[in-house]
C-alpha positions as CSV (number, residue, x, y, z in Angstrom):
1,M,0.0,0.0,0.0
2,V,2.8,2.4,0.9
3,I,4.7,1.5,-2.3
4,C,1.6,2.1,-4.4
5,R,1.1,5.6,-2.8
6,S,4.7,6.4,-3.4
7,F,4.4,5.5,-7.1
8,I,1.3,7.6,-7.4
9,A,3.0,10.6,-5.7
10,I,6.1,10.2,-7.9
11,G,3.8,10.0,-11.0
12,A,1.9,13.1,-10.0
13,A,5.1,15.0,-9.4
14,L,6.5,14.0,-12.8
15,L,3.2,15.1,-14.5
16,S,3.3,18.4,-12.8
17,L,6.7,19.3,-14.1
18,G,5.4,20.1,-17.6
19,C,7.4,20.6,-20.8
20,T,10.2,22.6,-19.4
21,D,11.6,19.8,-17.3
22,M,10.7,16.7,-19.2
23,P,12.9,15.4,-22.1
24,D,10.2,15.1,-24.8
25,A,11.5,15.7,-28.3
26,N,8.4,17.6,-29.4
27,C,7.6,19.3,-26.2
28,W,9.6,22.5,-27.1
29,Q,7.8,22.8,-30.4
30,A,4.4,22.7,-28.6
31,A,5.7,25.3,-26.2
32,V,6.8,27.6,-29.0
33,E,3.5,27.2,-30.8
34,R,1.5,27.9,-27.7
35,Q,3.7,30.8,-26.5
36,A,4.0,32.5,-30.0
37,G,0.3,33.2,-29.8
38,Q,0.8,34.8,-26.4
39,L,3.9,36.9,-27.2
40,G,3.5,40.2,-28.8
41,Y,5.3,43.3,-29.8
42,R,8.5,44.0,-27.8
43,N,8.7,40.4,-26.5
44,W,11.9,38.4,-27.3
45,I,12.7,34.9,-28.1
46,V,16.3,33.6,-27.5
47,I,17.5,30.5,-29.2
48,A,20.3,29.7,-26.9
49,E,23.4,27.6,-27.0
50,A,23.9,25.0,-24.3
51,S,25.7,27.1,-21.7
52,F,23.2,30.0,-21.8
53,P,22.4,30.9,-18.2
54,A,19.1,29.9,-16.7
55,H,17.0,32.8,-15.4
56,S,14.7,32.8,-12.5
57,R,13.1,36.2,-13.1
58,P,9.4,36.4,-13.7
59,G,8.6,36.9,-17.4
60,I,11.4,34.6,-18.6
61,R,10.2,31.2,-19.7
62,Q,12.6,28.5,-20.7
63,V,12.1,25.3,-22.7
64,N,14.7,22.8,-23.9
65,S,15.0,22.0,-27.6
66,S,16.3,18.6,-28.6
67,V,17.7,20.0,-31.9
68,S,20.5,22.4,-32.9
69,I,20.3,26.1,-33.2
70,P,19.7,26.2,-37.0
71,E,16.9,23.7,-36.8
72,T,15.3,25.4,-33.9
73,L,15.6,28.8,-35.6
74,D,14.0,27.4,-38.7
75,Y,11.1,26.1,-36.7
76,V,10.6,29.3,-34.7
77,L,10.6,31.5,-37.8
78,N,8.1,29.2,-39.5
79,V,5.8,29.5,-36.5
80,L,6.2,33.2,-36.4
81,E,5.5,33.5,-40.1
82,Q,2.2,31.8,-39.5
83,T,1.0,34.7,-37.3
84,E,-0.2,37.9,-38.8
85,N,0.5,40.0,-35.8
86,L,4.2,39.4,-35.4
87,R,7.3,40.0,-37.5
88,P,10.7,38.7,-36.2
89,K,13.8,40.9,-36.2
90,V,16.8,38.5,-35.9
91,Y,20.0,39.4,-34.2
92,V,23.2,37.4,-34.0
93,P,26.2,38.2,-31.8
94,R,28.9,40.1,-33.7
95,E,31.5,37.8,-32.2
96,L,30.1,34.9,-34.1
97,R,31.6,36.2,-37.3
98,S,35.1,36.2,-35.8
99,V,35.2,32.9,-33.9
100,E,37.7,30.6,-35.7
101,N,37.0,27.0,-36.6
102,D,40.4,26.0,-35.2
103,F,39.3,27.1,-31.7
104,A,35.6,26.1,-32.1
105,P,35.4,23.1,-34.5
106,G,32.1,23.2,-36.4
107,I,31.6,27.0,-36.1
108,D,32.0,27.5,-39.9
109,E,29.3,24.9,-40.6
110,L,27.1,26.5,-38.0
111,R,27.4,29.9,-39.5
112,K,26.3,28.6,-42.9
113,A,23.4,26.6,-41.4
114,I,22.2,29.7,-39.4
115,K,22.3,31.8,-42.6
116,S,20.2,29.2,-44.5
117,S,17.8,28.8,-41.6
118,T,16.9,32.6,-41.5
119,R,14.3,32.1,-44.2
120,G,15.2,35.3,-45.9
121,H,15.1,37.4,-42.8
122,E,17.9,39.9,-42.4
123,L,20.5,39.3,-39.7
124,T,21.5,42.2,-37.5
125,E,24.8,42.0,-35.7
126,L,25.3,43.4,-32.2
127,D,27.9,42.6,-29.5
128,Q,26.6,39.7,-27.4
129,Q,26.7,41.9,-24.2
130,S,24.5,44.5,-26.0
131,L,22.0,41.8,-26.9
132,L,22.0,40.4,-23.4
133,T,21.4,44.0,-22.1
134,L,18.5,44.5,-24.6
135,V,16.9,41.2,-23.4
136,E,17.4,42.1,-19.7
137,D,15.9,45.6,-20.3
138,A,12.9,44.2,-22.2
139,N,12.3,41.7,-19.4
140,R,11.6,44.5,-17.0
141,S,8.2,45.0,-18.8
142,F,7.9,42.2,-21.4
143,D,8.2,38.5,-21.7
144,V,11.2,36.5,-23.0
145,L,11.1,32.9,-24.2
146,V,14.5,31.2,-24.0
147,I,14.8,28.0,-26.0
148,R,18.0,26.2,-24.9
149,T,19.5,23.9,-27.5
150,P,22.2,21.3,-27.3
151,T,24.5,23.4,-29.6
152,A,27.8,23.9,-27.8
153,L,29.6,26.6,-29.7
154,P,30.5,30.1,-28.5
155,Y,28.5,33.1,-29.4
156,S,26.0,31.1,-31.3
157,S,22.8,32.1,-29.6
158,I,20.2,33.8,-31.8
159,F,18.1,36.7,-30.4
160,I,14.7,37.5,-32.0
161,E,12.9,40.8,-31.2
162,L,9.2,40.6,-32.0
163,Q,7.8,43.5,-33.9
164,P,4.3,44.2,-35.2
165,G,3.5,42.1,-38.3
166,Y,1.1,44.7,-39.7
167,W,3.2,47.8,-39.1
168,D,6.8,48.5,-40.0
169,A,9.4,51.3,-39.4
170,V,8.5,53.0,-42.7
171,S,4.8,53.2,-41.8
172,E,5.7,54.5,-38.3
173,N,7.9,57.2,-39.7
174,R,5.2,58.3,-42.2
175,L,2.7,58.4,-39.4
176,R,5.0,60.5,-37.2
177,E,5.8,62.9,-40.0
178,R,2.1,63.3,-40.7
179,I,1.3,64.1,-37.1
180,R,4.2,66.6,-37.0
181,Q,2.9,68.3,-40.1
182,E,-0.6,68.4,-38.6
183,Q,0.8,69.9,-35.4
184,T,2.7,72.5,-37.4
185,Q,-0.4,73.4,-39.5
186,K,-2.5,73.7,-36.4
187,F,-0.2,76.4,-35.0
188,V,0.1,78.2,-38.3
189,R,-3.7,78.5,-39.0
190,P,-5.3,81.8,-38.0
191,L,-8.1,81.5,-35.5
């Protein structure tokens, strides 16, 4: 009887862990699909290399991917492209360009695979510390989804800033210019 209760308690504990702690090959994909619908403008997704630090701050959710960074990136961008309300802005650490294959075997192939996984999205380079600072600043008010991969190469994490899918920088600049002109005309008009 005691053994039966112990098995039930252990089973209940394992079920309560959820996707983030269970090694299910497709669990991370379900988490991405579910959370992509919840994330919005100014939220971030980090596709992280294996040593990326775990965070305990509220608003940072972490799932573990069973596939490499390029494969995870391809999947995440595919999910984001299915939403009409989000457009990904993809960042890579500037240091990734300079890491030598002699010191990090496989980095040349990884760079090529990342480039082909971007699905035509432009890659913006920033220093890794700047990217980490942007994510930390965003986390003060917005959510961050970290997808940790088994990829073990330096400076290989990918950072995705979510932007409105139906509004871009050109549209925003045109709107601001129009508002500025309306304000100027309002002050010029005679009463």
